[in-house]
N, C-alpha and C positions, 0 to 999 in steps of 0.2 A: 387287373384292379391294385394288385399289391406292388406291383411295380409303380404306377401314379401315384399312389400314396404315397410311397415311397420318396421320388424324384418332388412330391409337392411338400413335404417336410422338409428335405434338404432347401427347397428355396424359399421355405418361411424360415428355416433357421441361418440363411443368409441374410434375408432380409434383416433380420430381427438384428443380426451380428453386427451388418454394416449400419444400422440403423445406432447402435448399441454405441458403436467407435464415433458413430459421429457426435453424440449428446456428450461423452467423454472430451472427444478435443473441444466441443463447443463451451464448456465446465471450464476444460484449463485455459483457452483464452478470455473469457469471462475474468476469469481470476487474476490472468496475469495483465488484463486493462485496469480493474480495481484496482491493483498495486501500484499499476505506472500513475493512474490517477491521484491517488495518496501521496506517494514519496512524491510527484513534482513539485506539490502545494508550497510556497514556501522556498523553493531552490531554482536553480538556471531550469530551461529546459533539458533533458533526457535524450542522449540520443535516438534517434528512432527513423527508423528506412523509409517508412510512408513518409511522415511528416518532411523529412528532408528530401524527399524527392519530387515533393508536390510543383506540378507547374502551377506558377501563380504568376510570372515575370508580366506575360500581358493584360491578365484579366484586369486589371485599373481602366483601359481603354476603354471595355465595356460599356455602355452608359454615358459616354460624351458627356466627362466631368470638366464644368466650367473652369477649374485651374486644375494642376498637379504637378509636383514637381518633375523638372526636366532630367534629363540622363547628368547633363554636367552636376547638377545642384544633389542627386542622388547618390552620385557617384561621390564627387565632394566630401558629403557627409557619412561615409560608407553605411548607407541606409541599408545595403545589404546583410551588413553585422547587427543591426541593430534589429531588423526583421526577425532574424534567426532569431537574437536575446528574446524575443516578447512574444515568438512565436510558439504557444500551448496549444493550437488548434487541433480537434479531432479529426478533422475530418477537410477536404479536397473545398468544399466549401467557406468553411473556418477559416482557413490559409489564406485562401484568395481573399475575402472579403478583410483581413487584418491587413492585408498587403493594398487593397484599395483605400483603406484608411488613411494607411502612412504616406501613401503617394499622392493621395488626394486631401489636403487637408480643407477644411471646411470656414466658410465666413459665418452658420448660422451657430448661433448660442444654444436653439433649443433642441437641434442633435446631437452638439455634447452634452446638454445636460442626460438627454436619454442615454448615451451612451455612460455616464458616467454612473447614472442611479442603476441599470442593468448589471454594469460591474459591481457596485457597491454592494446591490442585495446578492451575487455570486460569493461576494468573501463573507457575508455576514450569515449566510445559510449553507452549512456545509453539506445537508441532504441536497437540497435544491442543485447544488454546484454538481454535486458527484452522479446526481443520478442523469439529470444532463446530459454531464459527459460522457456514460457509459451508453445512451442514448447516441451521440456523434460518435462514439468509437464506432458502433455497429454499420455507421454510414459511409466510415474509413475515407479512403483516398482513390481519386481517380488513378493517379499513374504520373505518364510520361506530357499528357495533356490536362490544362483546365478543363472542367465541361463547358463552359462559354466558347473555346477552341472545337471542341468534339461536335457541340449545337452550330457550330460555323461549317463546318467539313460537310455534316448532311447534306447541303446543297451540292457535293461531289456526286449524291448519288443520282442526283436529277428526278423526274418522274416515274413513281414506280406505280406498276397497276399489275393488280392480281387478276386479270379475266384471261390470261394466254393460262394459268395456272387452273382455273375454272373450268376452261373448255378442254385443258389434255384431260381434267379428272370427270369429266363429262362423257369423253370417250371411254371410259372404263363400262358404263351400262350400256352400250350396244355388245363391247366384246364381251358380257357375261352374256348376255340373250344369246348371243349368235354360239355360245357353247351348246345350247340344247336343240338348237336347228342346225348350224355349220359346224362341227365342233373345230374342225381345222382353220378355219375361218377366225372364227373366234378364238382360237388360242393364239395365230398368228397375230391378229390383232391387240390381243390382250399383252403380247408379248413386248408387241413394238412399242407400244404408248408405255408399258413401266420402263422400258429400256431409254426412250428418251425423257420420260422423267429422272432415271437416275442419273445419266450422263448432265442432264442441265441443273439436276439439281447443286449438285457439288460446284459446279460452275458459278452459280448465281450465290451457293452458299458463301465461296470464296470473295466476292465481291461485297456481298453486305456483312461477313463479320469482322471487320474492326469497329465497324459502328456498333457493335453489341454492349463495348463498352461504356458506349453513354447513355446506351438504355437499363443496363445493369445499376450504374449508380442513379439514375434517374427513378428507379425501382426501391434502391435502397434508402434513397431522400424520403421517398414517400412514406415506404415502412417506418423510419426514425421520425417522420415531422408527425405520423400520428406517435409513436413513445414521445416523443419533447408534449406535444401537446397534450396527453394524457398528464405528465410528471407537473404542469403548468395549473393545469384542473385540481388533481390532488394538493398543493399549492396551495392554490384558491380557497376550495372548499376548507381545508385547514386552516385557514386566516394565518397563514406564515408571511404571505405576501403584505398582506392589509398591516402587520406590523411594521412594515418599512415606507411606511406610509399610501395613501389612496394615489400620488403619483404613477408609483412604483407597480401597484397593483392595474392600473390602467396603462401602461407599456408592455407586462407582458401577457394584459387580456386582448391588446391588439397584435401583437405578433401570434397567438396563439388564435384568433381569428382568421387573420393572413395564414397560416397552416390549415387548419379547418378548411377554410377558402379554395385552396389549391389542391388540397387531397379530392376535396368532391370533385374539381376539373379535372382531375386527370385519373377519376375512376373508368372510364373505358380503357385508358392508356394503360391499367393494370391486371383490367379481368383478362384472365386463357394469358396472361403473358407469360408463362411456363413456358409451352409452347416454342414459341419466337425465341426467348434464352435458350432452350435444350441445344440448341445448336453453337452454343459456345464450346462444345464437348460430343460432337454425333460419334455412335458407335460407342459410347463411354461407358454406359449401364451395364450395371453388372446383375442384375435378375434378368431370368425371363421376358417380363413383361416390359423394363427395359428395350431388348431387342427389340423385340416385336414393334416397341413404338419407334423403333428408329427404322426400322424399315417403312413402317407405316407413312413416316416424315419423307422419307427418298420418293414411296410410290405418288404419293397423295402431295406433298410439298406445303403438309398445314402449316410448316414453320415459317417460312416463305409468305407464305400470305397473311399471317398473324405478324411479320416481321412487318408487312407493307402498309396495313394498316395500323401500327401504333408509328413508324413511321409518318404517316399522313395528319395522326393525333400531334405527335411533337412539332409539326409543323404548325400546324393549327393554332395548339397549346403554347406556342416558344414563350409568351409573356407571361403567361402563368408559371413556367417551369425554372425561367430566369427570377422571378417574383420569389418562389418558394428556393431556389437558392440563395438570394441575398437573405432570405430573413432568417433558415437556418444559419445562415453563414454569419450574423449580424447576434445571433446568441450564441456561438463559438467564439468569435470574434473578442464579445464582451469576456466571456469566460476565460479569455489568454489575457485580456487588459488586467481583472481581477487577482490570477493568479503573478503575475508580471509584480503587481503591487504589493503582492506578500512577500516577492523576492527583495524588494527594495528594502536594503536599513531606513528610507525615509521618505518620500515623495510629498507631493502637494499638486492640489486641485488648481487650475489658472485662476487666476481673476481675466477676466473677460472683457475690452471694451475702454472707457477710462482714457485719459488724458494720452495725447501723442506723446507715443515714447517708450523708454521697455525698465521695467523693475525686476532685479532676480535678487534674492537673499538665498546663500548658501548653495546656491547653484555647483552640481557637478557633470561631467562626462555618463552617459550610462553605461560605458563598453568599458570601462576603469573598474578594477577592483579595490585599487584603492584611493580614489580620485581626492584631489584638493576641493575644498568647496572656497568660490568667489561670489562676489558682490557685485551687482553694477544697478545704479539707478542714474540713467539716463533720458534727457527731452532732448538732447542733440546727438548727432554723428561722435564715432567712436575714433579715435586712433591710437593704436597700440603698436609701440617700439618696446625693444629688449632686446639681447642677445640671443645668440644660436642655441637653439633648444632649452631654452626659458620658460616656453609656453604659450606663446602666443598663438600660434594657430589654433593647436588644443583648446584653446578657452574659443576663439572664435566658431570653431565647432561645436563646442558644448554650448554657446550661447544659439545657433543655429540649431541645435538639437532639441532645447527646449522649447523651440520656438513651432516648429515640427508637431514635437509630443502634444505640446498645449492645445493645439486643433487639429490633432486626431487622437489623440485615445487618452485624452484629458486627465493623463499622469505625468506630471513634472519631476525628475529629481532635483528637488529643491525646496526648501524653505516656504517660500513664497515665491511665486510666477506673475507680474501682472503686465500685461499690454493689450493693446487691441489688437483685431485680427490683420495680419500682413499675407502677402506672396511674399514668401522665401524662395531668394535668388541667392546663389554662390558661383565666383571665380576662386575655384583654391588647389586643387589638386591637380593641377591640366597638365599633358604632355605633348611630346611633340606629336601628327599624326601621319606617322610614318607613308600607311596606305593611299592616303587624299593626298600626301604631297607639301604636308605645310607645316613650317616651321614651330618651333614653341611660339616665337611672338606673333605668328598669324594665329594660331589656334587661341592665346591669350585674349588678342583685341576683339575676334567675333566673340569670347563669352563676355567679355566686358560690354558688348555693344548691345547684347541681346539684353542684357541688363537697364541700358540706356534706354533702350525703348520701348520696355515694359515699363519704366517710370513715368516716359512722357503720354502715356495710353489714359492717366488720370484716371483710373479707376482705381481697386481697393489698394493701400499703402503697400510701398515696398520695403520689406526690408533685406537688406543685400548684405553679403561678407567677402569682405577681397582682402587675398592674402598676398602680399608683396605686388603689389601693382604695377606689370611692364616690366618684372625683373629678365625678361630677354633683350632688353636692347641695355646700349650704352648706358654711362651715370647721368650725363649731360640731359641728352633726351629724355630716359627715365624721367627723373625729377620735374623737368619741365612739363611733360605730357600727362604724368602721372596727377600731379596738381590739380591739374584742371579738367581731367577724369572725373580726381575726387571730390572738387569741388561742385560737378556738375551732379553729383548723387548726393545732394545737402538739398533741403529748402520744403515746402510743403509734399508730400506724398512719399515721402522715403526717408529711412534712417538705415544709413549704411555705418558695419563697423568693418573697419578696414587694419592689414596691420604690415606693418614696413620696418628695413631699416634704415630707410633712408631719413636721418634725424632731421635736413633741413625740410622737410616736407609738414614736423612738427611745428614752426617756422610759419611754413607759408599758411596753412590752413587750421591755425592758432582761433582766429574767428568763428571758424561752421564747425571745428570738432573738437571735443573734448579728448584731453593726452592724457593716457596710459599707459605704464608700461610694468615689466618683469626684469627682475634681477635675480644675480647670481653670486653667488660667496667663493671666494677663492682661499682654501686655506692647505698649507702644508703642499703647496705642488699640487692641489688636486680643487677641482671645482662644482659646487652644488647648486641647486635651484631648489626652493620652496613653494613655486609656480603659485603666487601670492600677487594678485593685481594691485596697483599701488597707481595713484592719481602724479599724475606728472609727466616728463619726456622720460627719457631712457639715459642715465650719465654716464653709463659704463659700455666697453666692449671688450668681448672676449674671443673674435675670430682664431687674432695671432695667438694670444694663451692656450687656446684648445690646441695649437699646432703642440706647443711646448708639454703641453699635461698627454700628447699619444706620442710622444715621445722622440719627433721631429729635433733635425739637427739643430743645435743651438745657435748658430753663426746663422742660420734660415730665421730662427724665430728673430734675433736681436736686430740684423740688418730691415727686417718687415718694420719692427716696431720703431726703429729711429726714420724709416721712409714715411710713418706714419704720421709719427712728431712733424716730422719736417712741415709735410703737407698741410698739419692745422696750424703751422706757425706761418707759415708766406703763403698758403694757398696755389703752390704750384708743386707737382710731382718731380722730384730731380733723385737722381741715384744717389746712394748712398756714399761716399766719398768721393764725388764729382760736382763740376760745375754745372754741367749739361743739363737743360732744362726738356723735357719731354713732350 
């Protein structure tokens, strides 16, 4: 009796120590999360392994969006860096939804207004923002793949039935009965059933183990959704949401209703889910009861049968789960928008609709630490000229990003932005396709052709950006062909911003393009740029002067200048010091 009491006390102390250690670790993690949430507000996102490694790349394709930024435009605008700059998400659902927002500009003002009102509420209500962020932190990240991908991968398991497990468990009953009449036979059957169950247990457990990650995340989302709905309910009852206006309260009530509906819809999935989730760490319990439960799972396949039931529910409730992911993700993404706004020196909410064209005041690039602000107000296409490194490409990217951010997160780094809804496309930072065996010129004309095709569809107006059109071919054919292509990118349903070094194009296209330029200043052998956009075509060149600044041989620079001046005078290329016509 004393020995039993002794071992019982040891087991009790072990359980208490493990529980105490778990509480201490949980409290420590919560304190770090609270510190992280407060420190990030008003600054750039802090490094976070879970967030940085969150899989979001393919998540925007789920749901079949009507329009999304294609890979060329996404890469041209460095949208991956823009996403990282805006991403303050605390969960995979939030990171995926924010990525989806940026990848899929919307054309509905009501959607943008909803995002704006939610983000504004998060910015104004510190307690609401921090409490929701803590609930989202507990949901966390999935890791290598997005949840949508995990749900798709579940199809690889095929149909799974628990009938064979139930049948094998039923064999235990006659085996136990035979122990009283035929002990030897009863023990033999009991041992055989036990061995078969144990061997098949580990085989099937290996098959289903990779898919437990998605189940675990769904369970975390359900618990997180309960906490989020609780936070929203307390905010509603305290009247803090009403202070922001009836529209805001209605929006949050809508999302709270979605969360509660989805929680109820997944009630059967959560019931006794711990049985299946214990497979993630078999034989991992430290206490006597844990060890006993581990052996019961191997002997009876309780966790495998529960897994099969949960798998069936996931397949039946796929739309409910995806709706839950979207609702949680939208709340998290709107918190990211609020954080991003707080980190900016200034921003504006876009004025959508209005006359055809584009108007921006104090527009700057969102990734630059000390950006130069520029203004543009045009109802006509824009052709930008200027010397090398003067700011042409950066301005085109800045205008394109303004349009994307206006139609995604309703936040533009400018003093004012007014434009109708556009489909944004670009052909800027292209490269040779070595794997596909295509030259730069072939890559470029394919990229331009897709823009021309989109303009010909006659749907939503196209806002396109083209940098150094047809730079991959000779001067004569480049000017001839690019003048026709750029003229094709004008008219109803398209607004084109283009940059070029070819001054000839500013004359050939001045009836359909407004001319703008950037310029440089050269003093004491050094060159500087103010990066301010000015009206009119560029009047200076600096490519040869840059050779001198970089220390090239004086003879090379001098002869190059003489050759250029002779061409401008005669229209012919002649070798310096010779009469030979090239």
